[in-house]
C-alpha positions as CSV (number, residue, x, y, z in Angstrom):
1,X,0.0,0.0,0.0
2,X,2.8,2.4,0.9
3,X,5.2,1.7,-2.0
4,X,5.8,4.6,-4.4
5,X,6.6,4.2,-8.1
6,X,10.4,4.3,-8.6
7,X,11.4,7.8,-9.6
8,X,13.5,6.4,-12.5
9,X,10.1,5.5,-14.1
10,X,8.6,9.0,-13.4
11,X,11.4,11.2,-14.5
12,X,10.8,12.3,-18.1
13,X,13.4,15.0,-18.4
14,X,16.9,14.0,-19.5
15,X,18.2,16.9,-17.4
16,X,16.7,15.7,-14.0
17,X,19.0,13.3,-12.2
18,X,18.2,11.0,-9.3
19,X,21.1,11.0,-6.9
20,X,20.6,7.5,-5.5
21,X,18.5,5.1,-7.6
22,X,16.6,2.4,-5.7
23,X,14.2,-0.1,-7.2
24,X,11.7,0.1,-4.4
25,X,10.6,3.0,-2.3
26,X,8.4,2.5,0.8
27,X,6.5,4.9,3.0
28,X,8.8,7.5,4.4
29,X,11.6,6.9,2.0
30,X,13.4,10.1,0.8
31,X,14.9,10.7,-2.6
32,X,17.2,13.5,-3.7
33,X,17.2,15.0,-7.2
34,X,19.3,17.5,-9.0
35,X,19.6,19.0,-12.5
36,X,22.5,18.4,-14.8
37,X,25.0,21.2,-15.4
38,X,23.5,24.0,-17.4
39,X,20.0,23.6,-15.9
40,X,18.2,25.2,-12.9
41,X,16.1,23.1,-10.6
42,X,12.5,24.4,-10.3
43,X,10.9,22.8,-7.3
44,X,12.2,20.7,-4.3
45,X,15.5,18.8,-4.4
46,X,14.1,16.2,-1.9
47,X,10.9,14.3,-2.2
48,X,9.3,11.8,0.2
49,X,7.2,8.7,-0.4
50,X,4.0,9.3,1.6
51,X,1.2,6.7,1.4
52,X,2.2,5.6,-2.1
53,X,2.7,9.1,-3.6
54,X,5.7,11.3,-3.9
55,X,5.4,14.5,-1.9
56,X,5.8,17.3,-2.9
57,X,5.5,16.8,-6.6
58,X,8.6,16.2,-8.6
59,X,10.7,19.2,-9.7
60,X,11.6,20.1,-13.2
61,X,14.8,21.4,-14.9
62,X,15.0,24.5,-17.1
63,X,17.9,25.6,-19.2
64,X,20.0,28.3,-17.5
65,X,19.9,31.8,-19.0
66,X,22.9,33.9,-19.6
67,X,23.2,37.3,-17.8
68,X,21.6,38.9,-20.9
69,X,18.5,36.7,-20.4
70,X,19.2,34.6,-23.5
71,X,19.6,30.9,-23.4
72,X,23.0,29.4,-24.4
73,X,21.6,28.2,-27.7
74,X,20.3,31.7,-28.5
75,X,23.7,33.2,-27.6
76,X,25.5,30.8,-29.9
77,X,23.2,31.5,-32.8
78,X,23.7,35.3,-32.4
79,X,27.5,34.9,-32.3
80,X,27.5,32.7,-35.4
81,X,25.4,35.2,-37.3
82,X,27.6,38.1,-36.2
83,X,30.8,36.2,-37.4
84,X,29.1,35.3,-40.7
85,X,28.1,38.9,-41.3
86,X,31.6,40.1,-40.6
87,X,33.0,37.6,-43.1
88,X,30.5,38.7,-45.7
89,X,31.4,42.3,-45.1
90,X,35.1,41.6,-45.6
91,X,34.4,39.7,-48.8
92,X,32.4,42.5,-50.2
93,X,35.0,45.1,-49.3
94,X,37.7,42.9,-50.9
95,X,35.7,42.6,-54.1
96,X,35.2,46.4,-54.2
97,X,39.0,46.9,-53.8
98,X,39.7,44.4,-56.6
99,X,37.2,46.0,-58.9
100,X,38.5,49.5,-58.4
101,X,42.1,48.3,-59.0
102,X,41.1,46.6,-62.2
103,X,39.3,49.6,-63.5
104,X,42.4,51.8,-62.8
105,X,44.7,49.2,-64.5
106,X,42.4,49.1,-67.6
107,X,42.2,52.9,-68.0
108,X,43.0,53.5,-71.7
109,X,43.8,57.2,-71.5
110,X,47.4,57.9,-70.6
111,X,48.0,60.7,-68.2
112,X,48.5,64.1,-69.9
113,X,52.1,65.5,-70.0
114,X,52.5,69.1,-69.3
115,X,53.9,71.1,-72.2
116,X,57.2,72.9,-71.7
C-alpha cells in the first residue's frame, strides 16, 4: 500500500538526475534530485514517499539563462550570425577593392604630360 513508483520511471526529463537510484521506495523513504550542469532546478530537491505518492510533486529542470537573459543556444546563434556577417562584409570590401584596382589598370587614356 505504501510503495511509491520508482522515480526512474517517473522522470521524463533528461536533465533531471536522481542521486541514488533504488528499485523500491516504501512509505517515508526520501529521494534527492538535481539537474545536470547548465540547468536550474524548479521545485524541491528532496521528495518523500507518503502513502504511495511522492510529496511534494517532482521538480523540473529549465535551461539556465545567460546574464543577458538569453539561453545558451540563442547566444551561440547570435555569435555565429555576427561572425558570418563580418566575413560577408570583408568579402564585399575585398571585391570592391579588386574591382577598383582593375578599372584603374584598364584605363586606356594615358596621363597628360605638361607642355614645356
